[in-house]
Structure formats: C-alpha cells, structure tokens
N, C-alpha and C positions, 0 to 999 in steps of 0.2 A: 504494500500500500504506500502511495506517495505521501510523504510527510512534510513537503515544502509549503510555501505560501499558496494561498488560494488564488485562483486566476483573477478574481475581481480585485483583490488587494494588489496584485501585480499591475493591473491596468490602472488602478487609482493612484499608484505610485508615480505615474507619468503626469498627473495633474499637479502642477507645482503649487505647493501650499503658500509659499511666500507671495507669489503673484496674486493668488486668489485672496489672500488676507489683505493685500493692498486694495483690491476691488471692494472687499467687504468694508474696509475702513473708509474708503472714499464715499460710500453711500450709507454709512452707519448701520450696516446690516445686522450686527449682533447687539445693537443697543436694546436694553431691557430684556435680553434673552438669558435664561438661566440654563436650559438644557439642550434644546433643539437648535443647534447652531446652523449657520449658513453652509458650512462645510458638510454637515450631516445631510442637509437638504440637497446639496449638490450630489452627494454620493447616492442618495435615494433616487434622484432623477436619472443619474447615469446608469444605475442598476436597472431602472425601468426601461431605459432606451436599449440597453444591451440585451435585455431579456424579451423585448418586444411587448411590453405591457401596455394595455390600452387605457386604463383608468387608474385612479388612486386606489380603489378597492382591489383591483387586480394586482397592482403593485404591492400593496400590503399583504395580500394573499401569497405573493411570491417571496416576499422578504421574511415574513414571520416564521416559516419553517427553519430559518437559519438564525433564530434568536440566540441560541447558545453559542454561535460563532460571530456575533456582532463585533466583538472586540477585534478579532482576527481579520474580519472583513473591512474594518475601518469605521463602522457605524458606532453611534453612541447608543445608550440603552433605550431611549424614549422614541422609538420609531413607531408611531401610531398614525392611523388615518386622520384623526383630528389634528394632531400636531403638524402633519404634512399639509393638510388642507389649510390650516391657519397660516402656516409659513408661506404657502403659495399665494394666499390672499394678501397678506400684510407686508411681505418683503418686496423691496423694489426689484423688479425684473432686470434693471440696468446692471445690477451686480453680476449676474450671470452673462448678460450680453457683453459687458466690458471684458469679462474673463474670456469669453469665446473669441472676441476680436483679438485679444492679445495672443491667443493660441493660434488663430488663423494667420495673423501677421508673422508670428515666429515661424510657422510652417512655411509660409511663402519665402521668408528669408533663407531658410534652409534649402528649399527647392531651388531657388535662384542660385545659391552658392554651389549646389551640385551640378546644375546645368551649365552655368558660366562661371568657372572659378575665378577668372580675372575681373568679373563684374562684382563690385562691392556695393551693396545696397545701403546707402546711408540712413541714419535714423530719421532724417527729415522725410525721406521717401516713405518710410514705414508709417510715420505720423500722417502723411498725406493720404496714404491708402486707408488708414483708419478713419480719417475725416470723410473721405469719399464714401466709404461703406456706411457711415452713420448718416450722411446726407441722403444717400439712396433710400435708406430705411425711412427717413422722415418724409421723403417724397411719396413713397409707397403708402405710408400711414395717412398722409393728407389725401391721397387719391381714394383710399378706403373710406375716409370720413366725409368726403365730398358728397353732396346729395346727387343722386342719379336722376336725370330728366327723362 
C-alpha cells in the first residue's frame, strides 16, 4: 500500500500560499473569521473542480467521507455546507480572481520563456496583461448588465 502524500495534497502544494495570502490580505478576506479561512474555501472549491462536483451539496457529499484525512489533505476541521455557503456569499470573489490572474500570468511567463529563451518578458508587460484581462472582464460584465432591446 502506498504511504506517501495524497494526490490532492500534492496538487494543492502547487498553489503558492504566500501569493494567495497576499490576495486575501488585499481584500481583507479573513477579517472576522475564526475557523473557515479563505485558504480552506479555496481548497474546497479546487477539490470540487477536480472531482467534477456540480453543487455545494454534492461537494460536501464528496468531501465528508475523507473527514478523518482532512489534516493530511490540507483542509481544516469545519468543512460544512453552511460554512461553505456563507463563505461563498460573504467573501469577495476578487480574492480568488486576483489569485487566478497571478497564476495565469506566471504560467504565461513560463511558457514564453520556454518558447523564446532570448525573449525576456518584463514585469511591466505582465502588469499590462493583467490590466487587459481585468478590462475585458469589466466589458463583459457591462454587456451582461446592459438591458436587451
């Protein structure tokens, strides 16, 4: 029997905690939080995406059988549907959006370095890419909110 780390904990190892903590601090995500932190919420949502869960109820049904392994998977104790539901309602989605953008930008930088080794992507270009992505998102949001004739 394999006695190493669980696959989910190996995958979550690649989610850089320092960068995510910066995003959480930027939007005060863990303010007034005692137990169910933003990191725990992120891990629950990543678990749901990787397992192909469709709803919160389905996600909790998939997570609960592993309750005795929560520590080894990276979860905290209080993973319940009500905690996850409240966190999804009350926390600013921009925490996770910002984190995703930083990961996408970092991946683009790595891809560009692999394809064109002599091409150095300066940090200004990365910031411009981030601004362009957020402006596109705002335009899409405005189009969704505009009344249809």
